[in-house]
C-alpha positions as CSV (number, residue, x, y, z in Angstrom):
1,M,98.8,106.1,-14.0
2,N,101.2,103.8,-12.1
3,D,100.6,103.7,-8.4
4,S,104.2,104.7,-7.6
5,V,104.0,107.7,-9.9
6,K,100.6,108.6,-8.4
7,N,101.8,108.5,-4.8
8,L,105.0,110.4,-5.7
9,T,102.9,113.1,-7.4
10,L,100.4,113.4,-4.5
11,A,103.3,113.5,-2.0
12,S,104.9,116.3,-3.9
13,I,101.7,118.3,-4.0
14,L,101.1,117.8,-0.2
15,T,104.7,118.7,0.5
16,S,104.3,122.0,-1.4
17,L,101.1,122.7,0.5
18,F,102.7,121.9,3.8
19,V,105.8,124.1,3.1
20,V,103.6,127.1,2.2
21,I,101.5,126.8,5.3
22,T,104.5,126.2,7.6
23,I,106.5,129.2,6.2
24,F,103.4,131.4,6.8
25,A,102.9,130.0,10.3
26,L,106.6,130.4,11.4
27,S,106.9,133.8,9.8
28,T,103.9,135.1,11.7
29,G,104.8,133.4,15.0
30,L,101.7,131.2,14.9
31,G,103.6,128.0,14.0
32,Y,104.8,127.1,17.5
33,G,102.7,125.2,20.1
34,I,99.7,123.2,18.8
35,Y,100.7,123.5,15.1
36,L,104.2,121.9,15.5
37,D,103.2,119.5,18.3
38,F,100.0,118.1,16.7
39,A,99.1,119.5,13.3
40,V,102.5,118.6,11.7
41,P,102.7,114.9,12.9
42,I,99.1,114.3,12.1
43,F,99.6,115.7,8.6
44,F,102.6,113.4,7.9
45,A,100.7,110.4,9.5
46,L,97.9,111.0,6.9
47,V,100.5,111.3,4.1
48,Y,102.0,108.0,5.2
49,L,98.6,106.2,5.1
50,K,97.9,107.6,1.7
51,C,101.3,107.6,-0.1
52,G,103.3,105.0,1.9
53,G,106.4,105.2,4.0
54,K,109.2,106.0,1.5
55,Y,107.4,109.0,-0.1
56,T,106.4,110.3,3.3
57,I,110.0,110.2,4.6
58,L,111.1,111.9,1.3
59,S,108.4,114.5,1.8
60,G,109.4,115.2,5.4
61,I,113.1,115.7,4.5
62,V,112.3,118.0,1.6
63,S,109.9,120.0,3.8
64,V,112.4,120.5,6.6
65,L,115.1,121.6,4.1
66,L,112.8,124.0,2.3
67,V,111.4,125.6,5.4
68,F,115.0,126.1,6.8
69,M,116.3,127.6,3.6
70,V,113.3,130.0,3.1
71,V,112.7,131.1,6.8
72,G,116.2,130.5,8.2
73,D,114.7,129.3,11.5
74,L,116.9,126.5,12.6
75,A,115.0,125.8,15.8
76,G,111.7,125.7,13.8
77,A,113.3,123.3,11.3
78,L,114.4,121.0,14.1
79,F,111.0,121.0,15.7
80,I,109.4,120.2,12.3
81,S,111.8,117.2,11.9
82,Q,110.8,116.0,15.4
83,S,107.1,116.3,14.6
84,F,107.4,114.7,11.2
85,L,109.2,111.7,12.7
86,L,106.5,111.3,15.4
87,G,103.9,111.3,12.7
88,V,105.7,108.6,10.7
89,I,106.3,106.5,13.8
90,C,102.6,106.5,14.7
91,A,101.4,105.9,11.1
92,Y,103.9,103.0,10.8
93,F,102.3,101.2,13.8
94,M,98.8,102.0,12.6
95,D,99.6,100.2,9.4
96,K,100.9,97.1,11.1
97,D,98.9,94.0,12.0
98,S,99.4,94.5,15.7
99,I,97.7,95.2,19.0
100,L,96.4,98.8,19.4
101,M,97.8,99.5,22.9
102,E,101.1,97.8,22.0
103,D,101.3,100.2,19.1
104,I,101.0,103.2,21.4
105,F,103.5,101.7,23.8
106,F,106.2,101.2,21.2
107,A,105.4,104.5,19.5
108,S,106.0,106.2,22.9
109,I,109.3,104.5,23.3
110,L,110.5,105.5,19.8
111,G,109.0,109.0,20.4
112,T,111.1,109.4,23.5
113,F,114.3,108.6,21.6
114,T,113.2,111.0,18.8
115,I,112.5,113.9,21.1
116,L,115.7,113.5,23.1
117,L,117.8,113.1,19.9
118,V,116.3,116.3,18.5
119,D,117.0,118.0,21.8
120,L,120.6,116.8,21.6
121,Y,121.0,118.2,18.1
122,T,119.3,121.5,19.2
123,K,121.8,121.8,22.0
124,G,124.7,121.2,19.6
125,L,123.5,123.6,16.9
126,T,121.9,126.4,19.0
127,G,123.3,125.9,22.5
128,Y,119.8,125.5,24.0
129,S,118.5,122.3,25.5
130,L,115.2,121.8,27.3
131,I,116.7,118.8,29.3
132,T,119.7,120.9,30.4
133,E,117.4,123.7,31.5
134,F,115.4,121.3,33.6
135,K,118.5,119.9,35.3
136,E,119.9,123.4,36.0
137,M,116.6,124.3,37.7
138,A,116.7,121.0,39.6
139,A,120.1,122.0,41.1
140,W,118.4,124.8,43.0
141,F,115.5,122.7,44.3
142,P,115.9,121.3,47.8
143,Y,114.1,117.9,47.2
144,K,116.1,116.8,44.1
145,N,114.9,113.2,44.1
146,Y,111.3,114.2,44.0
147,L,111.9,116.8,41.3
148,N,113.9,114.3,39.2
149,F,111.1,111.8,39.5
150,F,108.6,114.3,38.3
151,I,110.8,115.4,35.4
152,Y,111.3,111.8,34.1
153,L,107.6,111.0,34.7
154,L,106.6,114.2,32.8
155,I,108.8,113.3,29.8
156,A,107.5,109.7,29.7
157,F,103.9,110.7,29.8
158,Y,104.2,113.8,27.7
159,V,105.6,111.7,24.9
160,G,103.1,108.9,25.6
161,G,100.2,111.4,25.6
162,M,101.4,113.0,22.4
163,C,101.6,109.6,20.6
164,F,98.2,108.6,21.8
165,C,96.6,111.9,20.5
166,I,98.4,111.7,17.2
167,Y,97.5,108.1,16.7
168,Y,93.8,108.7,17.7
169,I,93.2,111.9,15.7
170,S,95.0,110.5,12.6
171,L,92.9,107.4,12.6
172,F,89.7,109.4,12.8
173,L,90.7,111.9,10.1
174,G,92.0,109.0,8.0
175,K,88.6,107.4,8.2
176,R,86.8,110.6,7.2
177,L,89.3,111.0,4.2
178,K,88.8,107.3,3.3
179,I,92.6,106.6,3.2
180,L,92.9,104.0,6.0
181,T,94.7,100.8,5.2
182,Q,93.1,97.4,6.2
183,N,95.0,97.2,9.5
184,A,94.4,100.9,10.3
185,E,90.7,100.4,9.5
186,K,90.5,97.6,12.1
187,K,92.2,99.8,14.7
188,Y,89.8,102.6,13.9
189,Y,86.8,100.5,14.8
190,I,88.4,99.2,18.0
191,F,89.4,102.7,19.0
192,R,85.9,104.0,18.3
193,N,84.6,101.4,20.9
194,L,87.6,101.7,23.2
195,K,85.5,102.1,26.3
196,A,83.9,98.7,25.7
197,F,87.1,96.9,24.6
198,N,89.7,98.5,26.7
199,R,89.9,95.5,29.0
200,F,90.7,93.2,26.0
201,L,93.7,95.2,24.8
202,C,96.7,93.8,26.6
203,L,100.3,93.5,25.5
204,R,101.5,90.3,24.0
205,R,103.1,87.9,26.4
206,S,106.6,88.4,24.9
207,T,106.3,92.2,25.3
208,F,105.1,91.7,28.9
209,Y,108.2,89.6,29.6
210,A,110.5,92.1,27.9
211,C,109.1,95.0,30.0
212,A,109.4,93.0,33.2
213,I,113.1,92.2,32.4
214,Y,113.8,95.8,31.5
215,I,112.4,97.1,34.8
216,F,114.4,94.5,36.7
217,I,117.6,95.6,35.0
218,V,117.1,99.3,35.6
219,E,116.1,98.7,39.2
220,L,119.2,96.5,39.7
221,L,121.4,99.3,38.4
222,N,119.7,101.6,41.0
223,I,120.3,99.1,43.8
224,L,124.0,98.8,42.8
225,N,124.2,102.6,42.7
226,V,125.5,102.6,39.1
227,K,125.9,106.2,38.0
228,I,125.1,107.2,34.4
229,D,126.6,110.6,33.8
230,F,125.3,111.1,30.2
231,I,122.1,112.9,31.0
232,Y,120.3,111.9,27.7
233,L,121.0,108.2,28.3
234,R,119.8,108.5,31.9
235,V,116.5,110.2,30.8
236,I,115.8,107.6,28.1
237,L,116.4,104.7,30.5
238,I,114.2,106.1,33.3
239,S,111.5,107.5,31.1
240,I,111.1,104.1,29.3
241,E,111.1,102.4,32.7
242,Y,108.1,104.5,33.8
243,L,106.3,103.7,30.5
244,A,106.9,100.0,31.1
245,F,105.7,100.4,34.7
246,Y,102.5,101.9,33.5
247,Y,101.7,99.3,30.8
248,L,102.6,96.4,33.0
249,F,100.6,97.7,35.9
250,R,97.6,98.3,33.5
251,D,98.0,94.8,32.0
252,S,98.2,93.1,35.4
253,I,95.1,94.9,36.6
254,I,93.2,93.9,33.4
255,I,94.2,90.2,33.6
256,I,93.3,89.8,37.2
257,Q,90.0,91.7,36.7
258,D,89.0,89.4,33.8
259,Y,89.8,86.4,35.9
260,I,87.8,87.6,38.8
261,L,84.8,88.5,36.6
262,T,85.0,85.2,34.7
263,R,85.1,83.1,37.8
264,S,82.6,85.0,40.0
265,K,80.4,86.7,37.5
266,K,80.1,89.6,40.1
267,V,81.2,93.1,39.4
268,L,81.3,93.8,43.2
269,Y,84.4,91.5,43.6
270,V,86.1,93.5,40.8
271,R,85.3,96.8,42.6
272,L,86.6,95.4,45.9
273,F,89.8,94.3,44.1
274,M,90.3,97.8,42.7
275,L,89.8,99.3,46.1
276,A,92.4,96.9,47.6
277,V,94.8,98.0,44.8
278,L,94.2,101.8,45.1
279,L,94.6,102.0,48.9
280,P,98.3,101.1,49.2
281,L,99.2,102.4,45.7
282,F,101.2,105.5,46.8
283,F,102.8,103.9,49.9
284,V,104.2,100.5,48.7
285,F,103.9,100.8,44.9
286,K,106.9,98.7,43.9
287,L,105.9,95.8,46.2
288,E,102.3,96.0,45.1
289,F,103.5,96.2,41.4
290,L,105.6,93.0,41.9
291,I,102.7,91.1,43.5
292,L,100.3,92.1,40.7
293,V,102.7,91.2,37.9
294,V,103.5,87.8,39.4
295,V,99.8,87.0,40.1
296,S,98.7,88.1,36.6
297,Y,101.5,86.1,35.0
298,I,100.4,82.9,36.8
299,I,96.7,83.6,35.9
300,D,97.6,84.2,32.2
301,V,99.8,81.1,31.9
302,K,97.1,78.8,33.4
303,N,94.1,80.3,31.5
304,Q,95.6,81.8,28.3
305,I,93.7,85.0,28.9
306,R,95.7,87.1,26.4
307,L,94.8,84.6,23.6
308,H,91.1,84.8,24.5
309,Q,91.2,88.6,24.5
310,K,92.7,88.7,21.0
311,K,90.0,86.3,19.8
312,I,87.2,88.5,21.3
313,V,88.6,91.6,19.6
314,D,89.0,89.8,16.2
315,L,85.4,88.4,16.4
316,Y,84.1,91.9,17.3
317,Y,85.8,93.4,14.2
318,Q,84.5,90.6,12.0
319,K,80.9,91.6,13.0
320,V,81.3,95.4,12.6
321,K,83.6,95.8,9.7
322,P,82.0,97.3,6.6
């Protein structure tokens, strides 16, 4: 049988199975929560790895339409479309020849757009919006700046955490089902040994620069007191800035730690460095962040640490791959 016909047939069977399970779950009230947030995106991520992107997208669209027509639950259909898109996004990056942590970073950014777009559609169709509810609650809170900070931070790391979990669980289930592509297989073995190789998984230099420029632009808008009235645009800009802060901070720490360890061969110096970083973290974060980014940039340019890290990861995979 032709591969295209085989993938289309399998995608159709899986779509039917998904629709039956989802209709039962939504009809009984069991479909909300973990099922929609994690089971649905992981399912479509696995379909993507097995059947490819175009059949997965077709499967997702058909599933959403069938569930809506049978159950009549518009909110449920919108949440399914959100989860289906998150699964496709994560699987797309799994299948790419790219850096694992960079995959999760970009998946988190696209996931933020997806969740807010679905929330905007939900508001237009049903009149309910989670973002609007949060902002109305914030209006009654006396310390609005702190509450806004936590709302944006919560959105950023909620989406980032979801994408990390979807990516992680899908890889391990895909390995058990023997459906991982070559690139996904490589990322599975790296993920399985994440504790040992976490310090070798930095962003590419171009991504590092792009994040730094993005943070600079957003901070400049804040300094100039530029007001963005459209709440969804404001949430997207700030949430992505917080994600960029996290990944640049993580990258800078890793680059400097590697340099200290390579030069001194002493773990004690690395621990002292981390202590020096943690002590002023909550008092002068932005100043400390700027110093770390500049220092790590200089170290990387002079020593090509990112290139060495990639070589180490590639050599490791060559040894352990089946």
